[in-house]
C-alpha positions as CSV (number, residue, x, y, z in Angstrom):
1,M,-22.5,-5.0,0.1
2,K,-22.6,-8.5,1.9
3,N,-20.2,-8.6,4.3
4,N,-18.9,-12.3,4.2
5,E,-18.0,-11.5,0.4
6,Y,-15.2,-8.8,1.5
7,L,-12.0,-8.8,3.0
8,I,-9.9,-5.8,3.8
9,T,-6.0,-5.9,3.7
10,Y,-3.1,-3.6,3.0
11,F,0.3,-4.0,0.5
12,P,2.6,-6.2,2.5
13,S,3.9,-3.9,5.0
14,T,8.0,-3.7,5.8
15,P,8.8,-5.2,9.3
16,K,9.8,-1.9,10.9
17,T,9.4,-0.4,14.1
18,E,11.3,3.0,14.0
19,R,8.4,4.9,12.7
20,I,5.1,5.4,14.3
21,G,3.4,5.8,11.0
22,I,4.0,2.2,10.1
23,L,0.9,1.5,12.2
24,T,-1.4,3.5,9.8
25,W,-2.5,0.4,7.7
26,P,-3.2,-2.1,10.4
27,Y,-5.0,0.7,12.1
28,L,-7.0,1.5,9.1
29,A,-7.8,-2.3,8.4
30,Q,-8.7,-3.0,12.0
31,L,-11.3,0.0,12.0
32,I,-12.7,-1.0,8.6
33,G,-12.6,-4.8,9.2
34,K,-14.9,-4.3,12.8
35,A,-17.0,-1.3,10.9
36,F,-17.9,-3.7,8.3
37,D,-17.7,-6.8,10.1
38,I,-15.4,-8.3,7.1
39,E,-12.2,-10.8,7.4
40,T,-9.2,-8.6,8.2
41,I,-5.7,-9.8,7.1
42,Y,-2.3,-8.2,8.2
43,S,0.3,-8.6,5.7
44,V,4.0,-8.4,6.1
45,N,6.6,-8.1,3.5
46,V,9.5,-10.3,3.9
47,L,10.5,-10.9,0.5
48,N,13.1,-8.2,-0.1
49,S,16.0,-7.9,-3.3
50,F,18.2,-6.2,-1.3
51,K,17.9,-7.1,2.5
52,T,16.9,-10.2,4.4
53,H,14.4,-9.8,7.4
54,S,15.6,-12.2,10.3
55,K,12.8,-14.4,12.3
56,E,13.8,-12.2,15.1
57,T,12.7,-8.8,12.9
58,V,9.8,-10.0,11.5
59,Q,8.9,-11.0,15.3
60,E,9.8,-8.0,16.9
61,Y,7.5,-6.1,14.3
62,L,4.4,-8.3,15.2
63,N,5.1,-7.7,18.9
64,F,5.3,-3.9,18.0
65,L,1.5,-4.3,16.2
66,T,0.2,-6.3,18.9
67,Q,1.4,-3.8,22.2
68,N,-0.1,-0.9,20.2
69,G,-3.4,-2.6,20.1
70,V,-3.8,-4.3,16.8
71,D,-5.5,-7.8,17.3
72,L,-3.4,-10.0,14.5
73,K,-6.2,-12.9,14.1
74,E,-5.3,-13.5,10.5
75,T,-1.6,-12.8,8.9
76,Y,0.0,-13.2,5.6
77,F,3.7,-13.6,4.8
78,D,4.7,-13.2,1.1
79,C,7.7,-15.3,1.7
80,Q,5.3,-18.3,3.1
81,H,3.5,-17.8,-0.7
82,L,6.7,-18.1,-2.8
83,E,5.3,-21.6,-4.7
84,E,2.1,-20.0,-5.4
85,I,3.9,-16.8,-6.8
86,Q,5.8,-19.1,-9.1
87,K,3.1,-21.4,-10.2
88,T,0.8,-18.4,-10.8
89,I,3.6,-16.6,-12.9
90,T,4.2,-20.4,-15.0
91,R,0.5,-20.3,-15.4
92,M,0.4,-16.5,-16.7
93,F,3.2,-17.6,-19.1
94,D,1.5,-20.7,-20.4
95,E,-1.7,-18.7,-21.4
96,G,0.1,-16.0,-23.3
97,L,-0.4,-13.2,-20.3
98,I,3.4,-13.1,-19.6
99,K,6.0,-13.2,-22.4
100,K,9.5,-13.1,-23.1
101,E,10.8,-9.8,-25.1
102,K,13.9,-8.0,-26.0
103,Q,13.8,-4.8,-24.2
104,T,16.1,-1.9,-23.8
105,I,16.8,-2.1,-19.9
106,Y,18.6,0.8,-18.1
107,K,20.9,-0.4,-15.2
108,C,23.3,1.5,-13.3
109,D,26.9,-0.2,-12.2
110,C,26.0,-1.7,-8.5
111,G,22.7,-3.1,-10.1
112,K,20.2,-1.4,-7.9
113,V,18.4,0.3,-10.6
114,E,17.2,-1.3,-13.4
115,G,14.2,-1.1,-15.5
116,I,12.6,0.8,-18.9
117,I,12.7,4.4,-19.2
118,T,9.4,4.9,-19.1
119,E,9.0,3.2,-15.5
120,L,11.9,5.0,-14.2
121,N,10.8,8.5,-15.4
122,L,7.2,7.9,-14.1
123,Q,8.3,6.6,-10.7
124,N,11.1,9.2,-10.2
125,Q,9.0,11.4,-7.8
126,N,9.3,8.8,-5.2
127,A,11.9,7.1,-5.9
128,K,14.7,6.2,-3.4
129,L,16.9,4.5,-5.3
130,Y,17.9,6.6,-8.3
131,S,17.2,10.4,-9.1
132,I,16.8,11.9,-12.9
133,K,19.6,14.2,-13.9
134,D,19.7,15.8,-17.3
135,G,16.9,13.5,-18.2
136,K,19.0,10.3,-17.3
137,P,18.2,8.2,-14.4
138,V,21.4,8.2,-11.8
139,C,21.9,5.8,-9.0
140,N,21.4,7.0,-5.5
141,F,24.0,4.7,-4.4
142,C,27.0,4.2,-6.9
143,N,26.2,7.6,-8.4
144,T,26.5,6.2,-11.9
145,Q,24.2,7.1,-15.1
146,C,22.1,4.1,-15.9
147,K,23.2,2.7,-19.2
148,P,21.1,0.8,-21.9
149,H,21.4,-2.9,-22.3
150,E,19.7,-5.2,-24.8
151,E,18.2,-7.7,-22.9
152,E,15.8,-10.6,-22.6
153,V,13.3,-10.0,-20.0
154,L,9.8,-11.1,-18.9
155,V,6.8,-8.4,-19.7
156,L,3.4,-8.2,-18.9
157,P,1.4,-6.7,-22.0
158,V,-1.0,-4.2,-21.1
159,S,-4.4,-3.7,-22.7
160,T,-7.0,-1.4,-21.2
161,E,-9.7,-3.8,-22.8
162,K,-9.1,-6.2,-19.9
163,I,-9.7,-3.8,-17.0
164,Q,-12.3,-4.2,-14.3
165,E,-13.9,-1.0,-13.1
166,I,-11.7,1.1,-11.2
167,S,-12.8,1.7,-7.2
168,I,-10.4,4.0,-5.3
169,V,-11.1,6.0,-2.2
170,P,-10.4,9.3,-2.5
171,T,-12.2,9.1,-5.7
172,C,-9.7,11.7,-7.0
173,F,-7.5,9.1,-8.0
174,K,-9.4,7.5,-10.2
175,Q,-8.4,10.0,-13.1
176,Y,-4.9,9.4,-12.3
177,F,-5.6,5.6,-12.8
178,C,-6.9,6.4,-16.3
179,D,-4.2,8.7,-17.1
180,L,-1.7,5.6,-16.4
181,Y,-3.9,3.0,-18.1
182,K,-3.6,5.6,-21.4
183,R,0.0,5.9,-20.8
184,F,0.5,2.4,-20.7
185,D,-1.8,0.7,-23.0
186,K,-0.5,-1.3,-25.7
187,Q,2.7,-1.1,-23.9
188,C,4.0,-3.4,-21.2
189,F,5.5,-3.7,-17.5
190,V,8.9,-5.3,-17.2
191,I,8.6,-8.0,-14.6
192,S,12.0,-9.6,-14.5
193,K,15.5,-8.5,-13.1
194,S,19.2,-9.5,-14.1
195,R,20.0,-9.5,-10.4
196,E,19.0,-11.9,-8.0
197,T,15.8,-11.1,-6.2
198,G,15.2,-14.3,-4.4
199,V,12.3,-15.3,-6.5
200,K,13.4,-17.4,-9.5
201,V,11.0,-19.1,-12.3
202,C,12.0,-21.3,-15.2
203,L,10.1,-20.4,-18.2
204,G,10.9,-21.7,-21.8
205,G,14.0,-23.7,-20.7
206,K,15.6,-20.2,-19.2
207,D,15.5,-19.1,-15.3
208,F,14.4,-15.7,-14.8
209,N,14.5,-13.6,-11.3
210,I,11.3,-12.2,-10.8
211,D,10.9,-8.5,-9.8
212,V,9.9,-8.4,-6.2
213,D,7.5,-5.4,-7.3
214,F,5.7,-8.0,-9.0
215,T,4.7,-10.3,-6.1
216,W,2.7,-6.9,-4.9
217,M,0.8,-6.9,-8.3
218,L,0.0,-10.6,-7.7
219,F,-0.7,-10.0,-4.1
220,P,-4.7,-9.6,-4.3
221,S,-4.8,-12.4,-6.6
222,L,-3.3,-14.7,-3.9
223,L,-5.5,-13.7,-1.4
224,P,-9.0,-15.5,-1.0
225,N,-11.5,-14.9,-3.9
226,K,-13.2,-12.2,-2.4
227,N,-14.0,-8.5,-3.2
228,K,-11.1,-7.2,-1.7
229,I,-10.4,-3.6,0.1
230,I,-6.4,-2.9,-0.1
231,I,-5.0,0.0,1.9
232,A,-1.8,1.4,0.4
233,G,-0.2,5.1,0.4
234,N,-1.0,7.5,-2.1
235,R,2.7,7.4,-3.3
236,H,1.9,3.6,-4.4
237,T,-0.9,4.5,-7.0
238,F,1.3,3.2,-9.8
239,K,1.8,-0.2,-7.7
240,M,-2.0,0.0,-7.3
241,M,-2.9,0.4,-10.9
242,K,-0.2,-2.4,-11.6
243,A,-2.0,-4.9,-8.9
244,H,-5.4,-3.7,-10.5
245,Y,-4.5,-4.7,-14.1
246,V,-3.0,-8.2,-12.7
247,N,-6.3,-8.8,-10.8
248,S,-8.0,-7.9,-13.6
249,V,-6.7,-10.3,-16.2
250,L,-6.8,-13.0,-14.0
251,Q,-10.7,-12.5,-13.7
252,K,-10.5,-12.3,-9.8
253,K,-13.1,-10.6,-7.9
254,P,-12.7,-6.5,-7.8
255,I,-10.7,-4.4,-5.6
256,T,-11.5,-1.2,-3.7
257,F,-8.6,0.6,-3.1
258,L,-8.0,3.0,0.1
259,A,-5.1,5.4,-0.5
260,T,-3.7,7.0,2.8
261,S,-1.4,10.2,2.9
262,Y,2.0,10.8,4.4
263,N,3.4,12.7,7.1
264,V,6.3,14.5,7.1
265,K,8.4,15.9,10.0
266,N,7.7,19.0,12.5
267,P,10.8,20.5,13.6
268,D,8.7,21.8,16.6
269,F,7.1,18.5,17.7
270,D,8.2,15.4,18.6
271,E,5.5,12.9,17.1
272,A,6.7,9.6,18.4
273,S,7.1,10.9,21.8
274,A,3.4,12.5,21.7
275,F,2.4,8.9,20.4
276,Y,3.7,6.8,23.0
277,E,3.0,9.5,26.1
278,I,-0.2,8.0,26.7
279,D,-0.9,4.1,27.3
280,D,-4.3,4.1,25.8
281,N,-5.0,2.4,22.3
282,N,-7.8,4.5,21.1
283,Y,-5.5,8.0,21.7
284,K,-2.9,6.0,19.5
285,K,-5.8,5.2,16.9
286,L,-7.3,8.6,16.9
287,F,-3.8,10.2,16.8
288,L,-2.8,8.3,13.2
289,L,-6.5,8.8,11.8
290,Y,-6.7,12.4,12.5
291,H,-3.2,13.0,11.0
292,Q,-4.4,11.3,7.2
293,R,-5.1,14.2,4.8
294,W,-8.0,12.8,3.1
295,N,-9.1,16.0,1.5
296,N,-5.9,16.8,-0.2
297,H,-3.4,14.1,-0.9
298,S,-1.2,16.7,-3.3
299,Q,1.0,17.5,-0.3
300,P,2.2,15.3,2.8
301,R,0.7,16.6,6.3
302,V,3.0,17.7,8.7
303,W,2.6,16.3,12.2
304,D,0.4,18.5,14.0
305,K,0.7,19.5,17.5
306,S,-2.9,20.6,18.0
307,I,-4.0,16.9,17.5
308,Y,-2.1,15.8,20.4
309,K,-2.8,18.5,22.2
310,F,-6.8,18.0,21.9
311,L,-6.4,13.8,22.6
312,K,-4.2,14.7,25.8
313,G,-6.8,17.2,27.0
314,I,-9.5,14.9,26.9
315,S,-10.7,12.1,28.9
316,E,-10.0,8.0,28.1
317,D,-14.0,7.7,28.3
318,K,-13.7,10.7,25.4
319,R,-11.5,9.2,23.1
320,K,-13.4,6.0,23.3
321,Q,-16.6,7.6,22.3
322,L,-15.1,9.5,19.3
323,Y,-13.2,6.3,18.0
324,D,-16.5,4.1,18.7
325,T,-18.7,7.1,16.6
326,I,-16.3,6.4,13.5
327,L,-16.6,2.6,14.4
328,H,-20.6,2.5,14.2
329,A,-21.2,5.0,11.5
330,N,-24.7,4.7,9.7
331,F,-23.4,2.8,6.8
332,N,-25.6,1.8,3.9
333,L,-25.1,-2.0,3.3
334,D,-27.2,-1.6,0.2
335,A,-24.5,0.8,-1.5
336,S,-21.2,-0.1,-2.7
337,M,-18.1,-0.6,-0.9
338,E,-16.7,2.8,-2.3
339,E,-19.5,4.8,-1.4
340,N,-19.2,3.1,2.4
341,L,-15.5,4.1,2.3
342,N,-16.0,7.6,1.4
343,T,-19.0,7.8,4.6
344,L,-16.2,6.4,6.6
345,V,-13.5,9.0,5.5
346,K,-16.2,11.9,5.8
347,N,-16.7,10.6,9.4
348,I,-12.8,10.5,10.4
349,N,-12.8,14.1,8.9
350,L,-15.8,15.5,10.8
351,A,-14.6,13.9,14.1
352,K,-11.4,15.9,13.2
353,N,-12.8,18.9,12.2
354,N,-15.0,18.8,15.4
355,R,-12.3,19.0,17.6
356,E,-13.3,22.2,19.5
357,T,-17.0,21.5,19.9
358,N,-15.9,18.1,21.0
359,K,-13.6,19.4,23.9
360,K,-16.6,22.2,25.0
361,T,-18.8,19.5,25.0
362,E,-16.9,17.4,27.6
363,E,-15.9,20.7,29.9
364,E,-19.8,21.3,29.9
């Protein structure tokens, strides 16, 4: 593992400031970048089919990151790479990696839900736009059942013969990746929409609106051609698999994914107030790092008041020491990045699980 051959980033993050959890990916990217002394890129998602993010909204988000201890040395805005995205799609079409095909597309009346049934059913568990009722997708906005339409669309055929080695932490997700590849082998991903998406490409004399989700699939291949660590939520495993596949067919250097867990509301604990109560960036970083459920990703973690009490109850120097212990762990530079990320995760878990010991040590 050579440091100059790696970079760390995360799937472009929507510029929001209302939830503290939005800081988890930047905090982890910063930690990993410093721990391994590698290039760190902070990614922002401005392209969006349904909502335009103003310059003010984006700047407010960047201010939010810096005010909470994120050092934004290098940023990536997906909207600034639109021409590169279009050229890459055109090249993939010319090389036969992307094709035009007639497909049965399921769409609701308002147009927010659109896709092939296999993908809609697969993504239903984490879908915000629709629900599955009586085996059929129903839009959560217009409440209409999605109906089948025959359309010419752009597709990315899938072949497991082309994939790179799968590298992901926690390693339990490898099997899920393999299962997804088995499910979609010899099938295809639909990468265009009938509605306006803000990303348009002319192929074979016809204009196609590119699914903004496909820009996520292209994202790793648009970065500098280094070995990449990409952080994403465990609910984005399907998108990770798609990005992994595109990276493979474009023959870019490989990706190691780091899947983060989600936190849900605790009715007895105001996590935002607790997070902002102490003006100490190490406190804030440890607060979110300790809330990661690395050992069990099957269920989201409830915001934990005991973590707040522990971090509040120790000194600022002790919090810095705990963060530095994670940062300066004994990594093996001869090992793979996956092994070293597993070591990092174990160190975070160890620090979290040793809270009582750490508190007693400081009191003594």
